[in-house]
C-alpha positions as CSV (number, residue, x, y, z in Angstrom):
1,M,46.2,-75.2,50.5
2,L,45.4,-71.4,50.5
3,K,43.8,-69.9,53.7
4,T,41.7,-67.5,51.4
5,A,39.9,-68.1,47.9
6,T,40.9,-66.7,45.0
7,Q,38.5,-66.1,41.7
8,S,39.0,-65.0,38.1
9,R,37.2,-61.7,37.2
10,E,35.1,-63.4,34.7
11,S,33.9,-66.3,37.8
12,L,32.7,-63.6,39.6
13,S,30.4,-61.7,37.6
14,P,27.3,-60.5,39.1
15,P,24.8,-63.6,37.6
16,L,27.4,-66.4,38.3
17,L,27.8,-64.6,42.0
18,L,24.4,-64.7,42.3
19,A,24.1,-69.0,41.5
20,S,26.6,-69.0,44.5
21,L,25.2,-66.5,47.0
22,A,21.7,-66.8,46.5
23,G,20.8,-69.4,48.6
24,V,22.7,-68.7,51.5
25,L,21.6,-65.1,51.4
26,Q,18.2,-65.4,51.7
27,K,18.5,-67.3,55.2
28,W,21.0,-65.2,56.4
29,L,19.8,-61.8,55.8
30,P,16.2,-62.0,57.3
31,E,18.5,-62.9,60.3
32,Q,20.3,-59.7,60.5
33,R,19.1,-56.8,62.9
34,W,19.7,-54.0,60.5
35,F,17.6,-56.0,57.6
36,A,14.5,-53.5,57.1
37,G,12.1,-56.6,55.9
38,K,10.8,-58.4,59.2
39,G,8.7,-61.0,59.2
40,L,8.6,-60.3,54.9
41,P,10.1,-63.7,52.5
42,V,12.7,-62.5,50.4
43,T,11.4,-63.2,46.9
44,E,14.1,-62.4,45.1
45,L,18.1,-61.0,45.3
46,A,20.3,-59.0,42.6
47,V,23.9,-57.9,42.8
48,V,23.8,-54.4,42.3
49,S,27.7,-53.8,42.3
50,M,30.9,-55.8,43.3
51,T,34.1,-55.1,43.6
52,E,36.9,-57.0,45.1
53,L,38.6,-55.0,48.1
54,H,41.5,-58.1,48.1
55,P,42.0,-61.5,47.1
56,G,39.4,-63.4,49.3
57,C,37.2,-60.3,50.3
58,L,34.1,-58.8,48.3
59,H,32.5,-55.6,48.7
60,L,28.9,-56.0,47.8
61,L,25.5,-53.8,47.2
62,I,22.5,-56.3,47.3
63,R,19.3,-55.4,46.3
64,S,16.6,-57.7,48.0
65,R,13.1,-57.6,47.1
66,H,10.4,-58.7,49.7
67,A,7.0,-59.6,49.8
68,G,4.4,-56.7,48.8
69,S,7.0,-55.3,46.7
70,R,9.1,-54.0,49.2
71,E,12.8,-53.4,47.8
72,D,15.9,-52.6,49.7
73,C,20.0,-52.2,49.3
74,Y,22.2,-53.4,51.4
75,Q,26.0,-53.3,52.0
76,L,27.5,-56.6,52.6
77,L,31.8,-57.2,52.9
78,L,31.6,-61.2,52.6
79,G,34.8,-62.9,52.8
80,V,35.6,-66.4,51.1
81,R,37.8,-69.0,52.5
82,R,38.5,-72.8,52.0
83,D,38.8,-73.3,55.7
84,L,37.9,-71.0,58.2
85,P,39.7,-70.5,61.4
86,P,38.0,-70.9,64.8
87,R,37.6,-67.4,65.9
88,L,35.7,-66.8,62.5
89,H,32.9,-69.4,62.8
90,H,30.6,-66.7,64.3
91,A,30.4,-65.2,61.2
92,V,29.5,-67.8,58.8
93,I,26.9,-67.1,56.3
94,G,27.3,-70.4,54.5
95,R,28.6,-72.8,52.7
96,P,27.5,-72.6,48.5
97,D,26.9,-75.6,46.9
98,E,27.3,-74.0,43.5
99,G,28.0,-71.6,41.3
100,P,32.1,-70.0,41.3
101,L,32.2,-70.2,45.2
102,A,30.9,-73.6,45.4
103,G,32.6,-75.8,48.6
104,L,33.7,-72.4,50.0
105,T,32.7,-71.0,53.5
106,V,31.6,-67.5,53.1
107,Y,31.4,-65.2,55.9
108,D,31.1,-61.6,57.2
109,A,34.4,-60.4,56.7
110,L,34.0,-57.3,59.1
111,H,34.5,-59.6,62.1
112,D,38.0,-61.1,60.4
113,P,40.7,-58.5,61.4
114,R,42.7,-58.8,58.1
115,S,40.0,-57.5,55.9
116,A,39.2,-54.7,58.8
117,A,42.6,-53.7,58.8
118,L,42.8,-54.0,55.2
119,L,39.3,-51.4,55.0
120,L,41.4,-48.9,57.4
121,E,44.0,-49.2,54.9
122,R,41.9,-48.0,52.6
123,L,40.7,-45.7,54.3
124,R,44.1,-43.7,55.0
125,T,45.0,-43.8,51.4
126,P,42.4,-42.0,49.1
127,G,41.8,-43.5,46.1
128,T,39.5,-45.6,44.0
129,A,38.5,-49.5,44.1
130,G,36.2,-50.2,40.8
131,P,33.2,-47.9,41.6
132,L,34.4,-46.9,45.5
133,R,35.9,-44.4,46.1
134,F,38.2,-43.7,49.8
135,E,38.1,-40.2,51.0
136,R,40.3,-38.1,53.9
137,D,40.4,-35.1,55.7
138,V,43.9,-34.5,55.1
139,Q,44.5,-32.5,58.2
140,T,44.0,-35.2,60.5
141,V,46.5,-38.3,61.2
142,V,45.2,-41.9,61.0
143,P,48.1,-44.5,62.4
144,P,48.5,-47.7,60.7
145,N,47.5,-51.4,62.5
146,L,45.1,-50.5,64.7
147,T,43.5,-53.3,66.2
148,A,39.9,-53.2,64.9
149,R,36.8,-55.0,67.1
150,V,33.2,-54.8,65.8
151,L,31.1,-53.0,68.6
152,D,27.9,-54.9,69.9
153,G,24.9,-54.1,69.7
154,E,24.3,-53.1,66.3
155,Q,20.9,-51.6,65.3
156,S,20.6,-50.7,62.0
157,N,24.4,-50.3,60.9
158,T,27.5,-52.1,61.7
159,S,30.4,-50.0,63.4
160,L,34.2,-51.0,63.8
161,V,36.0,-49.6,66.3
162,Y,40.0,-48.8,65.7
163,G,42.4,-49.1,68.5
164,D,40.0,-47.4,71.0
165,S,40.6,-43.7,68.6
166,F,38.2,-44.5,65.7
167,I,34.9,-46.0,64.7
168,L,33.8,-47.0,61.6
169,K,29.9,-47.0,60.8
170,L,29.2,-48.8,57.6
171,F,25.4,-48.2,56.3
172,R,24.1,-51.8,55.8
173,R,20.9,-50.7,54.6
174,V,22.1,-48.2,51.8
175,Q,19.5,-45.6,50.3
176,Y,21.0,-43.9,47.4
177,G,22.6,-40.1,47.7
178,V,24.5,-38.2,50.6
179,N,24.0,-39.7,53.7
180,P,23.0,-37.1,56.5
181,D,25.9,-38.8,59.0
182,L,28.5,-37.7,56.7
183,E,27.2,-34.3,55.4
184,V,26.1,-33.1,58.7
185,P,29.1,-33.4,61.0
186,W,31.4,-32.9,58.1
187,A,29.3,-28.8,57.9
188,L,29.3,-28.6,61.8
189,A,33.2,-29.3,61.6
190,G,33.5,-26.5,59.4
191,Q,31.3,-24.3,61.6
192,G,33.8,-24.9,64.6
193,C,30.5,-27.1,66.5
194,A,33.1,-29.1,69.1
195,R,29.5,-30.9,70.6
196,V,30.0,-33.3,66.9
197,P,32.6,-35.5,66.4
198,S,34.6,-34.2,63.0
199,P,34.2,-37.1,60.1
200,V,37.9,-38.2,59.1
201,A,37.7,-40.4,56.5
202,W,34.9,-41.6,54.5
203,F,33.9,-43.9,51.5
204,W,31.5,-44.2,48.9
205,T,30.5,-45.8,45.3
206,S,29.8,-44.0,42.2
207,E,27.6,-47.2,41.0
208,P,24.8,-46.8,40.4
209,R,24.4,-43.6,41.6
210,K,26.7,-41.5,43.9
211,T,26.0,-43.7,48.0
212,T,27.7,-42.8,50.9
213,L,28.3,-46.3,52.5
214,G,30.9,-45.5,55.3
215,V,32.4,-42.7,57.8
216,L,35.6,-42.6,60.2
217,Q,35.1,-40.8,63.2
218,P,37.0,-40.4,66.1
219,F,35.7,-42.8,69.0
220,L,35.5,-40.8,72.1
221,R,37.4,-43.2,74.5
222,G,35.4,-43.7,77.8
223,A,32.5,-41.4,77.1
224,T,29.5,-43.4,77.9
225,D,26.3,-43.2,76.1
226,G,23.0,-41.2,78.1
227,W,20.8,-44.2,77.8
228,T,23.5,-46.0,79.9
229,L,23.7,-42.9,82.3
230,A,20.3,-42.1,82.7
231,L,19.3,-46.1,83.7
232,Q,22.3,-46.1,86.1
233,S,21.0,-42.6,87.7
234,L,17.6,-44.7,88.2
235,A,19.5,-47.2,89.6
236,A,21.4,-45.7,92.3
237,G,17.8,-43.4,93.1
238,R,19.7,-40.6,91.8
239,D,18.4,-37.6,90.3
240,F,19.2,-37.0,86.1
241,T,18.7,-33.1,86.4
242,D,22.0,-31.7,86.0
243,E,22.8,-33.9,83.5
244,S,19.8,-33.0,81.3
245,Y,20.1,-29.2,81.9
246,E,23.3,-29.5,80.2
247,L,22.2,-31.9,77.6
248,G,19.6,-29.5,77.0
249,R,22.1,-26.4,76.2
250,A,24.2,-29.0,74.0
251,T,21.2,-29.3,71.8
252,A,20.2,-25.9,71.3
253,E,24.0,-25.3,70.7
254,V,23.9,-27.8,67.8
255,H,20.7,-26.4,66.8
256,L,22.4,-22.7,67.0
257,A,25.4,-24.3,64.4
258,L,22.8,-25.8,62.1
259,A,20.7,-22.9,61.3
260,Q,24.4,-21.1,60.8
261,V,25.7,-24.0,58.2
262,F,22.4,-24.6,56.3
263,V,20.0,-21.7,55.9
264,P,16.7,-22.1,57.4
265,D,14.0,-22.4,55.0
266,V,11.3,-19.8,54.7
267,P,7.7,-20.3,56.7
268,D,5.2,-22.2,54.6
269,R,2.3,-20.8,55.5
270,H,0.7,-24.1,54.6
271,G,2.8,-25.8,56.8
272,G,1.2,-26.6,59.8
273,R,-1.6,-27.9,57.7
274,H,0.8,-30.3,55.6
275,L,2.9,-30.8,59.0
276,A,-0.8,-32.5,60.4
277,E,-2.0,-33.9,57.5
278,G,1.4,-36.0,57.6
279,M,0.7,-36.9,61.4
280,M,-2.8,-37.9,61.0
281,S,-1.8,-40.2,58.1
282,R,0.8,-42.1,60.4
283,L,-1.6,-42.2,63.3
284,D,-4.3,-43.5,61.1
285,T,-1.9,-46.4,59.4
286,T,-0.1,-47.5,62.7
287,A,-4.0,-47.9,64.3
288,R,-4.6,-50.3,61.5
289,Q,-1.8,-52.2,62.5
290,V,-1.6,-51.8,66.8
291,P,-5.1,-52.1,67.5
292,A,-4.5,-50.7,71.3
293,L,-4.3,-47.5,69.8
294,V,-7.3,-47.1,68.6
295,P,-9.6,-46.0,71.1
296,Y,-7.3,-42.8,71.1
297,V,-7.4,-41.6,67.8
298,S,-10.0,-39.0,68.0
299,R,-8.4,-37.3,70.9
300,L,-4.9,-37.4,69.4
301,R,-6.0,-36.0,66.7
302,A,-6.8,-32.9,68.2
303,A,-3.1,-32.6,69.1
304,Y,-2.6,-32.4,65.3
305,D,-5.9,-30.1,64.7
306,A,-4.1,-27.4,66.4
307,V,-0.9,-27.7,64.3
308,A,-3.1,-27.1,61.5
309,A,-4.6,-24.3,62.7
310,H,-1.3,-22.3,63.9
311,G,1.4,-24.2,62.5
312,P,5.4,-23.9,63.4
313,V,6.1,-20.7,64.7
314,R,9.8,-20.8,63.8
315,P,11.5,-21.5,60.1
316,P,12.3,-25.1,59.7
317,Q,16.0,-26.0,59.7
318,R,18.1,-29.0,59.5
319,I,18.0,-30.9,63.1
320,H,19.2,-34.1,64.0
321,G,16.2,-36.2,63.3
322,D,16.3,-39.1,65.4
323,L,17.8,-37.6,69.0
324,H,17.3,-39.6,72.3
325,L,19.4,-40.6,75.2
326,G,21.6,-43.7,72.8
327,Q,22.5,-40.9,70.3
328,V,24.1,-38.4,72.8
329,L,27.9,-39.5,74.8
330,R,29.0,-37.6,78.1
331,A,32.7,-37.4,78.2
332,G,33.6,-36.0,81.4
333,Q,31.1,-33.2,81.6
334,R,30.9,-32.8,78.3
335,W,27.9,-34.0,75.8
336,F,28.4,-34.6,72.3
337,V,25.6,-35.5,69.7
338,I,26.1,-38.1,67.2
339,D,24.3,-40.7,64.7
340,F,23.2,-37.5,62.4
341,E,21.5,-40.2,60.2
342,G,17.6,-39.9,61.4
343,E,15.4,-42.5,61.2
344,P,16.8,-45.1,58.6
345,A,13.5,-46.4,57.5
346,R,12.6,-43.3,55.9
347,P,13.4,-41.9,52.5
348,I,16.8,-39.9,52.6
349,A,15.7,-36.9,51.0
350,E,12.9,-36.5,53.8
351,R,15.8,-36.9,56.6
352,R,17.5,-34.1,55.1
353,R,14.5,-31.8,54.9
354,A,14.2,-28.9,57.1
355,Q,12.3,-29.4,60.0
356,A,10.9,-27.7,63.3
357,T,13.7,-28.1,65.9
358,V,10.7,-28.9,68.7
359,R,10.9,-32.2,67.1
360,D,14.4,-33.2,68.2
361,V,12.9,-31.8,71.7
362,A,10.4,-34.0,71.5
363,G,12.3,-36.9,70.6
364,M,14.7,-36.5,73.8
365,L,11.3,-35.9,76.1
366,R,10.0,-39.1,74.8
367,S,13.4,-40.6,76.0
368,F,13.3,-39.9,79.7
369,D,10.2,-41.4,79.4
370,Y,11.6,-44.9,78.4
371,A,14.2,-44.8,80.5
372,A,11.8,-44.1,84.1
373,H,9.6,-47.1,82.0
374,A,13.2,-49.3,82.1
375,R,13.3,-49.3,85.8
376,R,10.8,-51.0,88.0
377,P,8.7,-49.7,89.6
378,W,8.1,-46.7,87.0
379,Q,9.6,-43.5,87.9
380,P,7.3,-40.8,86.4
381,R,8.3,-38.2,88.4
382,W,12.0,-39.0,87.9
383,A,11.6,-38.3,83.8
384,G,9.4,-35.3,84.8
385,R,12.4,-33.6,86.2
386,C,14.7,-34.6,83.8
387,R,12.2,-33.4,81.3
388,E,11.8,-30.0,82.5
389,A,15.7,-29.3,83.0
390,Y,16.6,-30.5,80.1
391,C,14.3,-27.7,78.4
392,A,15.3,-25.0,80.7
393,G,18.8,-26.0,79.8
394,Y,17.7,-25.9,76.0
395,A,15.9,-22.2,76.6
396,A,19.1,-20.9,78.3
397,E,21.4,-21.6,75.5
398,A,18.8,-20.8,72.6
399,S,16.9,-17.8,73.9
400,W,14.1,-19.4,73.6
401,D,11.8,-21.9,75.2
402,P,10.6,-24.7,73.6
403,R,8.1,-24.8,76.2
404,T,6.3,-21.8,74.7
405,E,5.5,-24.3,72.0
406,A,3.5,-26.2,73.7
407,G,1.0,-27.4,70.9
408,L,3.7,-28.3,68.5
409,L,5.8,-30.1,71.2
410,R,2.5,-32.2,72.1
411,A,1.8,-33.0,68.3
412,Y,5.7,-34.3,68.2
413,E,5.4,-36.1,71.2
414,T,2.3,-38.0,69.7
415,D,3.9,-38.6,66.5
416,R,7.3,-40.0,67.9
417,A,4.7,-42.1,70.7
418,V,2.7,-43.5,67.4
419,Y,6.0,-44.7,65.5
420,E,7.4,-46.3,69.2
421,A,3.9,-48.1,69.6
422,L,4.4,-49.5,65.7
423,Y,7.9,-50.3,66.2
424,E,7.0,-51.9,69.9
425,A,4.0,-54.0,68.3
426,R,6.5,-55.5,65.7
427,H,9.7,-56.1,67.2
428,R,9.1,-55.7,71.1
429,P,5.7,-56.4,72.3
430,D,6.9,-56.5,75.9
431,W,7.8,-52.8,75.3
432,L,4.7,-51.8,74.0
433,P,3.1,-50.6,77.5
434,V,5.8,-47.8,77.1
435,P,4.7,-45.8,74.5
436,M,1.0,-46.6,74.9
437,A,1.0,-44.8,78.5
438,A,2.6,-41.8,77.0
439,I,-0.7,-42.4,74.3
440,A,-3.0,-41.8,77.1
441,R,-1.1,-39.2,78.6
442,L,-1.2,-36.9,75.7
443,A,-4.6,-38.0,74.8
444,E,-5.6,-36.3,78.1
445,G,-3.7,-33.0,77.1
446,R,-1.2,-33.3,79.5
């Protein structure tokens, strides 16, 4: 008996395939951490593209429509077997009872060492598979037969580590176009910026439009993310100012490199008003969904009014877009910046747009606040020292101090805290007091 199930190409046409998969995926998709339509029933599924990567392993783009007309596209690698070994039981998606896969077991193939190994071989050997295109940096050698493991703690994507040497990020919720997490690190590597691991290989699809699907980068062995280091510092009662200062320098170094690679936009004299209008819109929308925010709305608007009146001082440029302690790694005494995807929930065109560098600074300041709240009792002075050290480090490298743009910094911090309030209210209500404490502070102009 075959361990993997092979199907004729005719039997795997999208309509027939959907007859098998619709039922199991409607149950499985909403349970995934990276599923964007939390709380919204899946009302319709469609196969956007299907490629047989190897016998018993299908690469799919699935369009999912939810109640409220929301629509998203997801990347799946599905394994199909008659008998699934016990080591893969945790990856089971379902057992279709109709269509060409009836009676077979469908599972998440990223957890299958064989599929993970064959995917790496595709990346090592540039070429095509149906609409899929595999490319790589010819200057970097990727050894064969590296053992793969799925990284724990996946959120908006899934990552596989190969032999503690490389890490492959697969974008689960895909948007058409070039993903910034390939575009930006590749450009920075060309600029000689050593703060960002350079892409080694990547793949994309041409169907229905050019879309980045995954990026392979060096895995920084022994590195620890900033969030873990910050919590360790708090638990040990240690200061984190030296690390914060160096992190500020690293952030500024990346910003300076980005300004060299991507030409900054010409300042828009209406930029402040447009920026403030967007922030106010998000505030009003969030207040309708998070009642705890309502008492602060009028005072928070004052922060945005100041931005509307004066606007950003510096030309907007490409930035990280979602910078926080979980997006930086420390190896030895050196910080590295990763995950340039931006906020996955926002349209890819918006994430690629030039913005004020202060936005990244504000994101990191909020992250210090989060870390300080994560340990009880709350350590506001710890966060305050980190914030000052981070800005000082940034100023030392960039030759300008983000604290001199206090109004804009406050507005971006407020906008970030409003975003956090909506996220926590939806996904982690126990954490809602964290952004609400910041909102109370910012409403007082502090």
